[in-house]
C-alpha angles and dihedrals in degrees: 000000000000090000091052089050089050093051095049089048089053094049090044090056106032106022092130095055100078091044093052088044088052091056090052093048088051087058091052091062099034093105092052102048095039092054102086098066094052097051098082099043091048092049091050091052102040103024095231127153116252088247092059090050095049094044087090091072090055090049093049095045093045097048089043089055092056092062105038093107098052094044087053092052086049093055088048090055105039105022127252095267100076092038093051098044089047089049094054093049091049097043092051093046093047096049087052090056091061083075088066094060111142100203094259113124088218092054089049092054091046093053088050092048088057090050092049088058090054092052092064089071097049101042120130093265091071098054100037093047091060094045093046089057096058103035131057112140090046100027097126096057089042092055091042089057089043094053096040082082086086092057091047088050093051085055102041107037099054092051094042092048094048093047091051095046090052092046095043126356133281093269095053089041094062092048093046097045092052092047092049092049093046094053091050098043107036096066092047090051093048098050102031112026112087129127129203088257093063106100092203091074113091090217092053127154097326089068093064127078106274091224090060092063095049119090145117127323115239091257091053091047089052091055095046114109085214092069093057095044088053092047090054094043094047095043097047091047096052095046095051101035099042088047091050094048095047090050097037098105092050090046089057094044091052086056092056104269116138115237097259094050090047093052091050095051090045088057088066086071091066092042094052096042088070090052089047095052096046093042093047090049090052091050095045090062092052112031135044101292099218090052091052088048094052091049094052090047095049099047092077089069086072093050090051089051091051092053094044098047104024104017097135091060109099088211092054091048094051091049090049092050089050092049095049088046094054090051095041088056094054108041103090089037088056099047090043092054096044090049092056091046097050103034104027125220099282092095100002093134093062098037094046089043088065088057094048087054090058091047090049093047090051089049092051098050105028097079090044089049092052093048091048092052093049090049091053100043104022088231138079093216095096088053091051090050091049087048095054091049094048091045089054091050090052094051091050089051091054094043092057096055113121118263085218109056120213090243090057090051093052089052092053091046091051092047 
């Protein structure tokens, strides 16, 4: 009952924060989910291969991964608010600059390097750090709403980009899309996005439960086995799941589906990712969190088996898409929740930044890995097998996490 009262009080006081953070997280993935509609018009104008055009995403994800820990430390030092607002401004500006591409591959890489710099300030650490500082009893659901921004982005940006390209051209579309999103998001950030760490808030840190702000030092976190288990789980998951999602339509087409049907089935991933995020957040607040995470990471094995042994069956394709969507909607939520549970909030930005680095590296190289395996074997089956094995390893890593986190042991010792 007390937990329920605590959750109600958190939502009464800070209901707006997860919503504002979700807009920020949607900004972080704007360049990913809006890319599809731009590929063909850019290819027609510049004569580039699709691999050359989409290489920008790999550049952005890889460079972002390299600086996850320093950005996390910056968030711990100055608070998430100034970092997040700066990031939204930079991201919208750099996406707009993509519309100035000259047709030189060097210029294209340079523009994406600028965009990669902007991604540092909008990564998941910024938004989850603020939400974690305000929510404890209902942290799982609050994180789920925050990270649902990615699912909303997957729905909004392809439609918005396509409409603007048809109305104007791809260059103007990049600029208009960025401007529209900045006008919508920045006021929301300014008035509603403020974590307990942000000293400009009159309510500041004293308003938060003191236990929430305790936690491991960076040195203790680095020595914690939980860090390496979460690194493995997050990295393996991102590499395989993102690789599958990016190549899902070709996987279905190779199994005999026509392009329109394949795209329709693939859209189920986005729909079920919203269900997965909210459902996982609900369960994280009520069940042992490492068990919830292990279950979420193990169910894609069944989707892989469906695609391997019954991939030509439309029903199996739809069920596999739904399963991947459920899991894709939960991975960052699970990792962020477990990081707060096992490391505390004292150095959450730095330690969670290491986990975001693993997720980013997986995102950068997973699609390339899937494409390479297909080029080598002429089939996605080997990658599906690898996905099943790596998902199983990720689930085992989460299952072996201690029921009594190190941060709880430290609190007991201090008491």
